[in-house]
mmCIF file of the N, C-alpha and C atoms, coordinates in Angstrom:
data_MODEL
# 
_entry.id   MODEL 
# 
loop_
_atom_site.group_PDB 
_atom_site.id 
_atom_site.type_symbol 
_atom_site.label_atom_id 
_atom_site.label_alt_id 
_atom_site.label_comp_id 
_atom_site.label_asym_id 
_atom_site.label_entity_id 
_atom_site.label_seq_id 
_atom_site.pdbx_PDB_ins_code 
_atom_site.Cartn_x 
_atom_site.Cartn_y 
_atom_site.Cartn_z 
_atom_site.occupancy 
_atom_site.B_iso_or_equiv 
_atom_site.pdbx_formal_charge 
_atom_site.auth_seq_id 
_atom_site.auth_comp_id 
_atom_site.auth_asym_id 
_atom_site.auth_atom_id 
_atom_site.pdbx_PDB_model_num 
ATOM 1   N N  . MET A 1 1  ? -5.007  -18.051 -3.271 1.00 0.00 ? 1  MET A N  1 
ATOM 2   C CA . MET A 1 1  ? -4.459  -16.754 -3.167 1.00 0.00 ? 1  MET A CA 1 
ATOM 3   C C  . MET A 1 1  ? -5.405  -15.703 -3.908 1.00 0.00 ? 1  MET A C  1 
ATOM 4   N N  . SER A 1 2  ? -5.935  -16.078 -4.531 1.00 0.00 ? 2  SER A N  1 
ATOM 5   C CA . SER A 1 2  ? -7.022  -15.165 -5.403 1.00 0.00 ? 2  SER A CA 1 
ATOM 6   C C  . SER A 1 2  ? -7.391  -14.249 -4.602 1.00 0.00 ? 2  SER A C  1 
ATOM 7   N N  . GLY A 1 3  ? -7.401  -14.030 -3.617 1.00 0.00 ? 3  GLY A N  1 
ATOM 8   C CA . GLY A 1 3  ? -8.109  -12.969 -3.043 1.00 0.00 ? 3  GLY A CA 1 
ATOM 9   C C  . GLY A 1 3  ? -6.777  -11.968 -2.647 1.00 0.00 ? 3  GLY A C  1 
ATOM 10  N N  . PHE A 1 4  ? -6.137  -12.101 -2.903 1.00 0.00 ? 4  PHE A N  1 
ATOM 11  C CA . PHE A 1 4  ? -5.121  -10.851 -2.461 1.00 0.00 ? 4  PHE A CA 1 
ATOM 12  C C  . PHE A 1 4  ? -4.750  -10.270 -3.938 1.00 0.00 ? 4  PHE A C  1 
ATOM 13  N N  . ASN A 1 5  ? -5.090  -8.865  -3.734 1.00 0.00 ? 5  ASN A N  1 
ATOM 14  C CA . ASN A 1 5  ? -5.064  -8.225  -4.831 1.00 0.00 ? 5  ASN A CA 1 
ATOM 15  C C  . ASN A 1 5  ? -3.664  -7.544  -4.872 1.00 0.00 ? 5  ASN A C  1 
ATOM 16  N N  . PRO A 1 6  ? -3.098  -7.014  -6.132 1.00 0.00 ? 6  PRO A N  1 
ATOM 17  C CA . PRO A 1 6  ? -1.462  -6.756  -6.255 1.00 0.00 ? 6  PRO A CA 1 
ATOM 18  C C  . PRO A 1 6  ? -1.489  -5.774  -5.305 1.00 0.00 ? 6  PRO A C  1 
ATOM 19  N N  . TYR A 1 7  ? -2.308  -4.746  -4.847 1.00 0.00 ? 7  TYR A N  1 
ATOM 20  C CA . TYR A 1 7  ? -2.058  -3.383  -4.344 1.00 0.00 ? 7  TYR A CA 1 
ATOM 21  C C  . TYR A 1 7  ? -1.453  -4.113  -2.674 1.00 0.00 ? 7  TYR A C  1 
ATOM 22  N N  . PHE A 1 8  ? -2.323  -5.104  -2.234 1.00 0.00 ? 8  PHE A N  1 
ATOM 23  C CA . PHE A 1 8  ? -2.149  -5.578  -1.188 1.00 0.00 ? 8  PHE A CA 1 
ATOM 24  C C  . PHE A 1 8  ? -0.512  -6.374  -1.035 1.00 0.00 ? 8  PHE A C  1 
ATOM 25  N N  . LEU A 1 9  ? -0.597  -6.810  -1.740 1.00 0.00 ? 9  LEU A N  1 
ATOM 26  C CA . LEU A 1 9  ? 1.096   -7.669  -2.193 1.00 0.00 ? 9  LEU A CA 1 
ATOM 27  C C  . LEU A 1 9  ? 2.115   -6.857  -2.145 1.00 0.00 ? 9  LEU A C  1 
ATOM 28  N N  . GLY A 1 10 ? 2.026   -5.614  -2.970 1.00 0.00 ? 10 GLY A N  1 
ATOM 29  C CA . GLY A 1 10 ? 3.265   -4.956  -2.995 1.00 0.00 ? 10 GLY A CA 1 
ATOM 30  C C  . GLY A 1 10 ? 3.103   -3.789  -1.485 1.00 0.00 ? 10 GLY A C  1 
ATOM 31  N N  . THR A 1 11 ? 1.921   -3.774  -0.817 1.00 0.00 ? 11 THR A N  1 
ATOM 32  C CA . THR A 1 11 ? 1.796   -3.025  0.186  1.00 0.00 ? 11 THR A CA 1 
ATOM 33  C C  . THR A 1 11 ? 2.810   -3.660  1.344  1.00 0.00 ? 11 THR A C  1 
ATOM 34  N N  . ALA A 1 12 ? 2.217   -4.922  1.449  1.00 0.00 ? 12 ALA A N  1 
ATOM 35  C CA . ALA A 1 12 ? 2.827   -6.118  2.698  1.00 0.00 ? 12 ALA A CA 1 
ATOM 36  C C  . ALA A 1 12 ? 4.662   -6.221  2.179  1.00 0.00 ? 12 ALA A C  1 
ATOM 37  N N  . PHE A 1 13 ? 4.834   -6.114  1.094  1.00 0.00 ? 13 PHE A N  1 
ATOM 38  C CA . PHE A 1 13 ? 6.271   -6.176  0.559  1.00 0.00 ? 13 PHE A CA 1 
ATOM 39  C C  . PHE A 1 13 ? 7.174   -5.412  0.858  1.00 0.00 ? 13 PHE A C  1 
ATOM 40  N N  . LEU A 1 14 ? 6.552   -3.921  0.819  1.00 0.00 ? 14 LEU A N  1 
ATOM 41  C CA . LEU A 1 14 ? 7.360   -2.702  0.806  1.00 0.00 ? 14 LEU A CA 1 
ATOM 42  C C  . LEU A 1 14 ? 7.052   -2.265  2.582  1.00 0.00 ? 14 LEU A C  1 
ATOM 43  N N  . LEU A 1 15 ? 6.146   -3.114  3.074  1.00 0.00 ? 15 LEU A N  1 
ATOM 44  C CA . LEU A 1 15 ? 6.173   -2.896  4.671  1.00 0.00 ? 15 LEU A CA 1 
ATOM 45  C C  . LEU A 1 15 ? 7.338   -3.501  5.109  1.00 0.00 ? 15 LEU A C  1 
ATOM 46  N N  . ILE A 1 16 ? 7.595   -4.426  4.858  1.00 0.00 ? 16 ILE A N  1 
ATOM 47  C CA . ILE A 1 16 ? 8.245   -5.737  5.475  1.00 0.00 ? 16 ILE A CA 1 
ATOM 48  C C  . ILE A 1 16 ? 10.075  -5.328  4.933  1.00 0.00 ? 16 ILE A C  1 
ATOM 49  N N  . VAL A 1 17 ? 10.141  -4.821  4.079  1.00 0.00 ? 17 VAL A N  1 
ATOM 50  C CA . VAL A 1 17 ? 11.442  -4.140  3.605  1.00 0.00 ? 17 VAL A CA 1 
ATOM 51  C C  . VAL A 1 17 ? 11.478  -2.963  4.967  1.00 0.00 ? 17 VAL A C  1 
ATOM 52  N N  . ALA A 1 18 ? 10.570  -1.958  4.605  1.00 0.00 ? 18 ALA A N  1 
ATOM 53  C CA . ALA A 1 18 ? 10.797  -0.997  5.532  1.00 0.00 ? 18 ALA A CA 1 
ATOM 54  C C  . ALA A 1 18 ? 10.806  -1.236  7.353  1.00 0.00 ? 18 ALA A C  1 
ATOM 55  N N  . VAL A 1 19 ? 10.063  -2.182  7.324  1.00 0.00 ? 19 VAL A N  1 
ATOM 56  C CA . VAL A 1 19 ? 10.375  -2.952  9.028  1.00 0.00 ? 19 VAL A CA 1 
ATOM 57  C C  . VAL A 1 19 ? 12.037  -2.858  8.811  1.00 0.00 ? 19 VAL A C  1 
ATOM 58  N N  . LEU A 1 20 ? 12.461  -3.933  8.409  1.00 0.00 ? 20 LEU A N  1 
ATOM 59  C CA . LEU A 1 20 ? 13.778  -4.570  8.272  1.00 0.00 ? 20 LEU A CA 1 
ATOM 60  C C  . LEU A 1 20 ? 14.642  -3.266  8.425  1.00 0.00 ? 20 LEU A C  1 
ATOM 61  N N  . LEU A 1 21 ? 14.540  -2.661  7.673  1.00 0.00 ? 21 LEU A N  1 
ATOM 62  C CA . LEU A 1 21 ? 15.588  -1.548  7.466  1.00 0.00 ? 21 LEU A CA 1 
ATOM 63  C C  . LEU A 1 21 ? 15.375  -0.582  8.763  1.00 0.00 ? 21 LEU A C  1 
ATOM 64  N N  . LEU A 1 22 ? 14.122  -0.419  9.247  1.00 0.00 ? 22 LEU A N  1 
ATOM 65  C CA . LEU A 1 22 ? 14.254  0.363   10.464 1.00 0.00 ? 22 LEU A CA 1 
ATOM 66  C C  . LEU A 1 22 ? 14.910  -0.308  11.640 1.00 0.00 ? 22 LEU A C  1 
ATOM 67  N N  . PHE A 1 23 ? 14.587  -1.990  11.679 1.00 0.00 ? 23 PHE A N  1 
ATOM 68  C CA . PHE A 1 23 ? 15.183  -2.494  12.694 1.00 0.00 ? 23 PHE A CA 1 
ATOM 69  C C  . PHE A 1 23 ? 16.558  -2.628  12.386 1.00 0.00 ? 23 PHE A C  1 
ATOM 70  N N  . THR A 1 24 ? 17.339  -2.444  11.523 1.00 0.00 ? 24 THR A N  1 
ATOM 71  C CA . THR A 1 24 ? 18.799  -2.417  11.335 1.00 0.00 ? 24 THR A CA 1 
ATOM 72  C C  . THR A 1 24 ? 19.333  -0.711  11.602 1.00 0.00 ? 24 THR A C  1 
ATOM 73  N N  . ARG A 1 25 ? 18.465  -0.137  11.966 1.00 0.00 ? 25 ARG A N  1 
ATOM 74  C CA . ARG A 1 25 ? 18.647  1.511   11.922 1.00 0.00 ? 25 ARG A CA 1 
ATOM 75  C C  . ARG A 1 25 ? 19.233  1.832   10.861 1.00 0.00 ? 25 ARG A C  1 
ATOM 76  N N  . GLN A 1 26 ? 18.609  1.496   9.696  1.00 0.00 ? 26 GLN A N  1 
ATOM 77  C CA . GLN A 1 26 ? 18.868  2.275   8.211  1.00 0.00 ? 26 GLN A CA 1 
ATOM 78  C C  . GLN A 1 26 ? 17.973  3.154   8.261  1.00 0.00 ? 26 GLN A C  1 
ATOM 79  N N  . MET A 1 27 ? 17.521  4.560   8.549  1.00 0.00 ? 27 MET A N  1 
ATOM 80  C CA . MET A 1 27 ? 16.307  5.186   8.748  1.00 0.00 ? 27 MET A CA 1 
ATOM 81  C C  . MET A 1 27 ? 15.874  5.877   7.784  1.00 0.00 ? 27 MET A C  1 
ATOM 82  N N  . LEU A 1 28 ? 16.821  6.275   6.928  1.00 0.00 ? 28 LEU A N  1 
ATOM 83  C CA . LEU A 1 28 ? 16.820  7.157   5.684  1.00 0.00 ? 28 LEU A CA 1 
ATOM 84  C C  . LEU A 1 28 ? 16.486  6.332   4.240  1.00 0.00 ? 28 LEU A C  1 
ATOM 85  N N  . TRP A 1 29 ? 16.967  4.660   4.813  1.00 0.00 ? 29 TRP A N  1 
ATOM 86  C CA . TRP A 1 29 ? 16.499  3.956   3.283  1.00 0.00 ? 29 TRP A CA 1 
ATOM 87  C C  . TRP A 1 29 ? 15.374  3.397   3.609  1.00 0.00 ? 29 TRP A C  1 
ATOM 88  N N  . ALA A 1 30 ? 14.621  3.358   4.743  1.00 0.00 ? 30 ALA A N  1 
ATOM 89  C CA . ALA A 1 30 ? 13.413  3.002   5.131  1.00 0.00 ? 30 ALA A CA 1 
ATOM 90  C C  . ALA A 1 30 ? 12.518  4.013   4.612  1.00 0.00 ? 30 ALA A C  1 
ATOM 91  N N  . LEU A 1 31 ? 12.667  5.045   4.806  1.00 0.00 ? 31 LEU A N  1 
ATOM 92  C CA . LEU A 1 31 ? 11.673  6.371   4.268  1.00 0.00 ? 31 LEU A CA 1 
ATOM 93  C C  . LEU A 1 31 ? 11.057  6.042   2.674  1.00 0.00 ? 31 LEU A C  1 
ATOM 94  N N  . PRO A 1 32 ? 11.692  5.509   1.734  1.00 0.00 ? 32 PRO A N  1 
ATOM 95  C CA . PRO A 1 32 ? 11.388  5.453   0.385  1.00 0.00 ? 32 PRO A CA 1 
ATOM 96  C C  . PRO A 1 32 ? 10.311  4.229   0.390  1.00 0.00 ? 32 PRO A C  1 
ATOM 97  N N  . PHE A 1 33 ? 10.695  3.093   1.222  1.00 0.00 ? 33 PHE A N  1 
ATOM 98  C CA . PHE A 1 33 ? 9.966   2.178   1.239  1.00 0.00 ? 33 PHE A CA 1 
ATOM 99  C C  . PHE A 1 33 ? 8.833   2.236   1.943  1.00 0.00 ? 33 PHE A C  1 
ATOM 100 N N  . GLY A 1 34 ? 8.695   2.807   3.110  1.00 0.00 ? 34 GLY A N  1 
ATOM 101 C CA . GLY A 1 34 ? 7.713   3.282   3.678  1.00 0.00 ? 34 GLY A CA 1 
ATOM 102 C C  . GLY A 1 34 ? 6.687   4.454   3.089  1.00 0.00 ? 34 GLY A C  1 
ATOM 103 N N  . GLY A 1 35 ? 7.314   4.864   2.326  1.00 0.00 ? 35 GLY A N  1 
ATOM 104 C CA . GLY A 1 35 ? 6.053   5.985   1.334  1.00 0.00 ? 35 GLY A CA 1 
ATOM 105 C C  . GLY A 1 35 ? 5.503   5.042   0.685  1.00 0.00 ? 35 GLY A C  1 
ATOM 106 N N  . GLY A 1 36 ? 6.556   3.796   -0.242 1.00 0.00 ? 36 GLY A N  1 
ATOM 107 C CA . GLY A 1 36 ? 5.604   3.636   -1.393 1.00 0.00 ? 36 GLY A CA 1 
ATOM 108 C C  . GLY A 1 36 ? 4.754   2.882   -0.775 1.00 0.00 ? 36 GLY A C  1 
ATOM 109 N N  . ALA A 1 37 ? 5.078   2.088   0.398  1.00 0.00 ? 37 ALA A N  1 
ATOM 110 C CA . ALA A 1 37 ? 3.936   1.334   1.146  1.00 0.00 ? 37 ALA A CA 1 
ATOM 111 C C  . ALA A 1 37 ? 2.535   1.734   1.102  1.00 0.00 ? 37 ALA A C  1 
ATOM 112 N N  . LEU A 1 38 ? 2.714   3.360   1.716  1.00 0.00 ? 38 LEU A N  1 
ATOM 113 C CA . LEU A 1 38 ? 1.587   4.326   2.070  1.00 0.00 ? 38 LEU A CA 1 
ATOM 114 C C  . LEU A 1 38 ? 0.803   4.259   0.863  1.00 0.00 ? 38 LEU A C  1 
ATOM 115 N N  . VAL A 1 39 ? 1.930   4.747   -0.219 1.00 0.00 ? 39 VAL A N  1 
ATOM 116 C CA . VAL A 1 39 ? 0.662   5.091   -1.576 1.00 0.00 ? 39 VAL A CA 1 
ATOM 117 C C  . VAL A 1 39 ? 0.198   3.909   -2.185 1.00 0.00 ? 39 VAL A C  1 
ATOM 118 N N  . LEU A 1 40 ? 1.169   2.619   -2.141 1.00 0.00 ? 40 LEU A N  1 
ATOM 119 C CA . LEU A 1 40 ? 0.188   1.252   -2.656 1.00 0.00 ? 40 LEU A CA 1 
ATOM 120 C C  . LEU A 1 40 ? -1.030  1.589   -1.798 1.00 0.00 ? 40 LEU A C  1 
ATOM 121 N N  . TYR A 1 41 ? -1.122  1.436   -1.003 1.00 0.00 ? 41 TYR A N  1 
ATOM 122 C CA . TYR A 1 41 ? -2.084  1.443   0.085  1.00 0.00 ? 41 TYR A CA 1 
ATOM 123 C C  . TYR A 1 41 ? -3.275  2.094   -0.026 1.00 0.00 ? 41 TYR A C  1 
ATOM 124 N N  . PHE A 1 42 ? -2.880  3.612   -0.210 1.00 0.00 ? 42 PHE A N  1 
ATOM 125 C CA . PHE A 1 42 ? -4.036  4.292   -0.288 1.00 0.00 ? 42 PHE A CA 1 
ATOM 126 C C  . PHE A 1 42 ? -4.541  4.426   -2.028 1.00 0.00 ? 42 PHE A C  1 
ATOM 127 N N  . LEU A 1 43 ? -3.334  3.441   -2.975 1.00 0.00 ? 43 LEU A N  1 
ATOM 128 C CA . LEU A 1 43 ? -4.089  3.741   -4.281 1.00 0.00 ? 43 LEU A CA 1 
ATOM 129 C C  . LEU A 1 43 ? -5.073  2.555   -4.565 1.00 0.00 ? 43 LEU A C  1 
ATOM 130 N N  . GLY A 1 44 ? -4.818  1.480   -3.431 1.00 0.00 ? 44 GLY A N  1 
ATOM 131 C CA . GLY A 1 44 ? -5.204  0.067   -3.510 1.00 0.00 ? 44 GLY A CA 1 
ATOM 132 C C  . GLY A 1 44 ? -7.008  0.348   -3.091 1.00 0.00 ? 44 GLY A C  1 
ATOM 133 N N  . MET A 1 45 ? -7.057  1.278   -2.017 1.00 0.00 ? 45 MET A N  1 
ATOM 134 C CA . MET A 1 45 ? -8.180  1.890   -1.003 1.00 0.00 ? 45 MET A CA 1 
ATOM 135 C C  . MET A 1 45 ? -9.111  2.604   -2.152 1.00 0.00 ? 45 MET A C  1 
ATOM 136 N N  . SER A 1 46 ? -8.329  3.139   -2.860 1.00 0.00 ? 46 SER A N  1 
ATOM 137 C CA . SER A 1 46 ? -9.445  4.187   -4.122 1.00 0.00 ? 46 SER A CA 1 
ATOM 138 C C  . SER A 1 46 ? -9.799  3.503   -5.299 1.00 0.00 ? 46 SER A C  1 
ATOM 139 N N  . GLN A 1 47 ? -9.080  2.542   -5.382 1.00 0.00 ? 47 GLN A N  1 
ATOM 140 C CA . GLN A 1 47 ? -9.527  1.472   -6.719 1.00 0.00 ? 47 GLN A CA 1 
ATOM 141 C C  . GLN A 1 47 ? -10.491 0.949   -6.420 1.00 0.00 ? 47 GLN A C  1 
ATOM 142 N N  . ALA A 1 48 ? -10.505 0.224   -4.558 1.00 0.00 ? 48 ALA A N  1 
ATOM 143 C CA . ALA A 1 48 ? -11.600 -0.685  -4.238 1.00 0.00 ? 48 ALA A CA 1 
ATOM 144 C C  . ALA A 1 48 ? -12.921 0.175   -3.742 1.00 0.00 ? 48 ALA A C  1 
ATOM 145 N N  . ILE A 1 49 ? -13.053 1.313   -3.977 1.00 0.00 ? 49 ILE A N  1 
ATOM 146 C CA . ILE A 1 49 ? -13.965 2.351   -3.663 1.00 0.00 ? 49 ILE A CA 1 
ATOM 147 C C  . ILE A 1 49 ? -14.983 2.671   -4.553 1.00 0.00 ? 49 ILE A C  1 
ATOM 148 N N  . GLY A 1 50 ? -13.751 2.569   -5.815 1.00 0.00 ? 50 GLY A N  1 
ATOM 149 C CA . GLY A 1 50 ? -14.544 3.467   -6.800 1.00 0.00 ? 50 GLY A CA 1 
ATOM 150 C C  . GLY A 1 50 ? -14.728 5.117   -7.311 1.00 0.00 ? 50 GLY A C  1 
ATOM 151 N N  . ASP A 1 51 ? -15.140 5.101   -8.219 1.00 0.00 ? 51 ASP A N  1 
ATOM 152 C CA . ASP A 1 51 ? -15.271 6.688   -8.202 1.00 0.00 ? 51 ASP A CA 1 
ATOM 153 C C  . ASP A 1 51 ? -16.289 7.347   -7.400 1.00 0.00 ? 51 ASP A C  1 
ATOM 154 N N  . GLY A 1 52 ? -17.672 6.181   -6.673 1.00 0.00 ? 52 GLY A N  1 
ATOM 155 C CA . GLY A 1 52 ? -18.099 7.005   -5.943 1.00 0.00 ? 52 GLY A CA 1 
ATOM 156 C C  . GLY A 1 52 ? -19.519 7.503   -6.511 1.00 0.00 ? 52 GLY A C  1 
ATOM 157 N N  . ASP A 1 53 ? -20.078 7.553   -8.275 1.00 0.00 ? 53 ASP A N  1 
ATOM 158 C CA . ASP A 1 53 ? -21.116 8.102   -8.280 1.00 0.00 ? 53 ASP A CA 1 
ATOM 159 C C  . ASP A 1 53 ? -21.427 6.619   -9.300 1.00 0.00 ? 53 ASP A C  1 
ATOM 160 N N  . ASP A 1 54 ? -21.578 5.440   -8.202 1.00 0.00 ? 54 ASP A N  1 
ATOM 161 C CA . ASP A 1 54 ? -22.290 4.585   -8.985 1.00 0.00 ? 54 ASP A CA 1 
ATOM 162 C C  . ASP A 1 54 ? -23.882 4.390   -9.028 1.00 0.00 ? 54 ASP A C  1 
ATOM 163 N N  . ASP A 1 55 ? -24.219 4.301   -7.579 1.00 0.00 ? 55 ASP A N  1 
ATOM 164 C CA . ASP A 1 55 ? -25.588 4.230   -7.582 1.00 0.00 ? 55 ASP A CA 1 
ATOM 165 C C  . ASP A 1 55 ? -25.927 5.686   -7.073 1.00 0.00 ? 55 ASP A C  1 
ATOM 166 N N  . ALA A 1 56 ? -25.801 6.785   -7.634 1.00 0.00 ? 56 ALA A N  1 
ATOM 167 C CA . ALA A 1 56 ? -25.857 8.230   -7.131 1.00 0.00 ? 56 ALA A CA 1 
ATOM 168 C C  . ALA A 1 56 ? -26.982 8.411   -7.721 1.00 0.00 ? 56 ALA A C  1 
ATOM 169 N N  . ARG A 1 57 ? -27.750 8.400   -8.778 1.00 0.00 ? 57 ARG A N  1 
ATOM 170 C CA . ARG A 1 57 ? -29.302 8.852   -9.471 1.00 0.00 ? 57 ARG A CA 1 
ATOM 171 C C  . ARG A 1 57 ? -30.260 7.728   -8.900 1.00 0.00 ? 57 ARG A C  1 
ATOM 172 N N  . ARG A 1 58 ? -29.813 7.000   -8.645 1.00 0.00 ? 58 ARG A N  1 
ATOM 173 C CA . ARG A 1 58 ? -30.930 5.803   -8.255 1.00 0.00 ? 58 ARG A CA 1 
ATOM 174 C C  . ARG A 1 58 ? -31.735 6.734   -6.946 1.00 0.00 ? 58 ARG A C  1 
# 
């Protein structure tokens, strides 16, 4: 389980909760969980990419 980063685990958990709430037709309750999953996903992607100027001057 060392290959999973905390952003992926958090995104997966929030996405599962959002899908369960959508399945039970609790649309307004699913919005914060879906939004949180998107935020964690993009935050994890930006952490994986870095700041972009690692090899810019070589």
